[in-house]
N, C-alpha and C positions, 0 to 999 in steps of 0.2 A: 303907210298904206302900200307897202311894196310886197310883191309876190316873192317870198323868200323860201327857197326849197327847204332849207334847214328848219326854219320856223314852222312851216306847215307840216313837214314830216314829223316833227316832234309833237305838234299839236294833234294832228289827225291820226298819225301812226298807221296801223293796219286798217283803220276805219275808212281811210281815203280810198275811193274807187280807183282801180287800176288806170282807168281813163283819165281821171283828174291828176293822179300822180304822174302820169306820162306828160300831161300838159304842163305841170309845174316844172318838170325837168326840161322840157322844151323851152319854156319861157326863160328859165335860168340860163340856157345856152344861147338865147337870142333867136331861137327858131320860133318866131312869133306866129307865123301862119299855122304851124302844127299845134302850137299851144292854144290858139283861139279855136281851132277845130275841136280840140279835146274839151275845152271849157264849154263851148256852145253845145256840144253833144251831151255833156253832163247836165248843163242847165236845162236842156229840153226835157230831161228826166226829173227835173226839180231838185237836183243835187245842190244843197246850200253851199258846199265848198266850191263847186264850179261857178255858181252865181257870184260868190264873193270874189273869186279870181277875175271874173269878167268885170266886176265893179272896179277892181284895182287897175285892170288893163285900161279901162276908159278914163279912170282918174289920172293915170300916169301919162297916157298919150304916146307910149312907145310902140306898142303892138298895133294900135289903131289910133286915129285922130282923137285927141282928148275931147271928152264930152261929159262934163261934170254932172249934168242932169241925168244922163243915161247911167253913169256910175252910181248915182244915188238910188236909182230905180233898182239896179241889181243888188246893191247893198240891202235895200229894204226887203227884197224878196229873200235874200240869203238870211237876213236877221230873223225874219218871220219863220224861216225854216230851222232856226236854231244856231246860226253862226254868231258867236260872241264877238269875233273880229269885225264882222259887218256891223253889228250893233254899235260897237265902239266907234267905228268910222262914221256912222250916222250921227252919233253924239257929237263928234268933232265937227262935222260939217254944219250941223245946226248951231253949235256954239259959236263957231267962227264965221258963219255965213258963207261957206264955200259951196258954190253951186246951188245954193238955196238961200232964201231970206233967213237971217239969224233968228233963232227961236229958242230961247233958253229952256222953255217948258218941254219942247221936243227933245232938246239935248239931254235934259234930265231924264226923260223917259227912256231914251236909248242907252244912256250911261247905266241907269239902274238895271235895265235888262241884261246888259253885258256883265255888270258887276255880279249879278246873281248867277251868272254862268261861270264865275271864277276869274273874270278879267279885273284883276286888282287895280290896274291903271284907270279903268273906268270908274271904280269906286273912289279913287283919289279925285278924279274930276268931278264926280257927283258931290263929293264932300265939299269941294270948293264952292259949288253952286249953292249948297245949303248955307255955307258961311256967308256968302255974299247976298243971299236972298234973291237969286236970279233964276226964274223959272220954277222955283219952289219957295215955300215960306222960309224966311230967314231963321235958321236954327243952328247955331254953332255947335251944340251938343251932338245933334244928328250929323252935322258935317264932319266933326272929328271922328264920330263912330264909323262913318263910311271910309274915312282916310285910314283909320287904325289898322285894318287887315294888311295893308301894304307895308306897314311898319313891323310886321311880325318878324321874328328872328329868322324864319325860313325864307323871307323875301327881302326885307330892309331896302325898299325902294327909296332912293335919295330924295326924289321930289316929294314923296309922301312924308318922309321923315321931317323935311323942312316945313311942310304944310301942317303937320301935326304939332310941331313946336309953336308955330304961329297961332294955331287954333287954341292951344292950351293957354296962351297968353290972354285970351279973351274970356277964360272961364275960371271959376274959383275951384277949390280942391274937390268939393263934392260933385260939381259938374264934370270935372275931369274924370273922376272915378265912374260916374254914370256913363260918360262917353266911352270909356275904355271897356266897361262891362258890356255895353251894347255892341261895341266893335268886336269884342271877343266872340259874341254870339254870331255876328255876321261872318267872322272868319270860319267858325265851325260849320255854319250853315251853307255858306256859298263858296268859300275858298278851299277848305280841306277836302271836300269831295271832288274837286276839279284840279287835282295836282298836275295833270298833263297840260292844262292851260297855263298854270303858273310856271311850270318848267319851260314851256315854249316862250312865254313873255320875258322870262329872266335869262333866257339863253342857256338854261341848264340841261 
């Protein structure tokens, strides 16, 4: 949940407003007052990147006193504005009960929203919920399908690879093939069009 200049620059690129970009740089330098002024000004305009960064600031408690509830409120606004990073953080908060009562159904909702925006780590987490039947009907095939995109050769996320192997152990050959076919569809539909997100998450 950290404001990382490199991550955000890779993810947002030239789409980031100059104001938010300056805020990110200020935050990275430890100039928190300047960062918060930039983020708050962007948030006042409804900029989802600024709202996300405010959420991170209140979650971390470095620039301002930690306030998990306020962080979640900013994440929710940012996610509703299209931030996949904020949607993922909401999923994490609801799954782990951080700053809010644990709610697997809400976690699944936000993970799916993030995954459909190219956040393959969110897809991995959503897949686990399907395998465990938490917040969604238990469905190991659907679970493996959501995990599968993160195992693609262009990503090969270690956590997803381990989860896919575990999921495969619960399925027969036909079910594995069905999960892989569905997973390939998810990759083409949600991951392939969002390569900037993938590059940012993988550090590429």
